[in-house]
Wavefront OBJ file of the C-alpha trace (Angstrom):
o trace
v -1.446 5.434 -16.927
v -1.924 8.209 -14.353
v -4.034 5.876 -12.200
v -1.191 3.315 -12.284
v 1.248 6.001 -11.138
v -1.148 7.004 -8.347
v -1.338 3.368 -7.195
v 2.463 3.090 -7.118
v 2.864 6.387 -5.223
v 0.147 5.494 -2.702
v 1.783 2.095 -2.181
v 5.085 3.843 -1.457
v 3.419 6.079 1.120
v 1.768 2.988 2.625
v 5.186 1.307 2.878
v 6.630 4.335 4.655
v 3.742 4.505 7.112
v 3.971 0.740 7.679
v 7.664 0.992 8.566
v 6.942 3.885 10.930
v 4.228 1.839 12.653
v 6.553 -1.182 12.859
v 9.289 0.973 14.404
v 6.783 2.033 17.072
v 5.972 -1.591 17.916
v 3.111 -2.268 15.512
v 2.791 -5.232 13.176
v 2.265 -5.901 9.470
v -1.149 -7.529 8.992
v -0.448 -8.918 5.503
v 0.877 -12.405 6.286
v 3.065 -12.583 3.170
v 4.686 -9.197 3.733
v 4.995 -9.927 7.453
v 6.861 -13.150 6.624
v 9.162 -11.200 4.295
v 9.899 -8.645 7.028
v 10.529 -11.349 9.628
v 12.755 -13.467 7.390
v 14.447 -11.029 4.999
v 14.136 -7.615 6.629
v 12.627 -4.251 5.886
v 14.728 -3.582 2.770
v 13.327 -6.649 1.006
v 9.844 -5.678 2.207
v 10.222 -2.393 0.325
v 11.712 -4.024 -2.806
v 9.145 -6.812 -3.048
v 6.149 -4.596 -2.260
v 7.315 -2.071 -4.862
v 7.878 -4.806 -7.471
v 4.489 -6.453 -6.847
v 2.642 -3.134 -6.905
v 4.433 -1.859 -9.996
v 3.908 -5.122 -11.892
v 0.218 -5.162 -10.957
v -0.346 -1.489 -11.781
v 1.377 -1.761 -15.155
v -0.494 -4.960 -16.001
v -3.828 -3.380 -15.101
v -2.880 -0.262 -17.056
v -2.155 -2.347 -20.157
v -5.508 -4.114 -19.750
v -7.418 -0.933 -18.841
v -9.967 -1.379 -21.649
v -10.836 -4.966 -20.621
v -13.182 -6.332 -17.974
v -12.596 -8.680 -15.053
v -15.700 -10.528 -13.826
v -17.750 -8.006 -15.797
v -16.135 -5.010 -14.085
v -14.067 -2.633 -16.224
v -10.370 -2.760 -15.223
v -10.284 1.034 -15.048
v -13.008 0.868 -12.370
v -10.992 -1.728 -10.457
v -7.969 0.590 -10.593
v -10.057 3.481 -9.292
v -11.270 1.280 -6.437
v -7.656 0.353 -5.625
v -6.823 4.072 -5.362
v -9.822 4.616 -3.061
v -8.785 1.594 -0.991
v -5.267 2.954 -0.607
v -6.653 6.352 0.414
v -8.787 4.685 3.097
v -5.804 2.627 4.267
v -3.581 5.718 4.486
v -6.205 7.546 6.559
v -6.307 4.543 8.912
v -2.512 4.455 9.133
v -2.382 8.208 9.793
v -4.832 7.712 12.646
v -2.524 5.040 14.096
v 0.523 7.281 13.657
v -1.219 10.269 15.273
v -2.154 8.036 18.217
v 1.409 6.744 18.542
v 3.126 10.118 18.244
v 0.494 12.296 19.893
v 1.973 14.807 22.301
v 0.264 15.120 25.645
v -1.752 18.303 25.867
v -0.565 20.551 28.710
l 1 2 3 4 5 6 7 8 9 10 11 12 13 14 15 16 17 18 19 20 21 22 23 24 25 26 27 28 29 30 31 32 33 34 35 36 37 38 39 40 41 42 43 44 45 46 47 48 49 50 51 52 53 54 55 56 57 58 59 60 61 62 63 64 65 66 67 68 69 70 71 72 73 74 75 76 77 78 79 80 81 82 83 84 85 86 87 88 89 90 91 92 93 94 95 96 97 98 99 100 101 102 103 104
């Protein structure tokens, strides 16, 4: 269950960073979430992303002792956490580039 919580928390951080990047003129690369932002706004983006992530994390947590395509679900969850960590590092790099102060 702690991996599911980590996935949900990392997704929330990702959402925050995404909104910061959007506010600075960036774009959402996920076509579904981009459509939601364009048509329903940022609030629905947050609600739907949270709902999808939470549903997926809880479902995977319930099935943690099963396998998907021969791969243990727990391993898939660990890979999702690593993927989110890599994504957050990438987003931080973008944010540092956007908000970088000129060096005097």
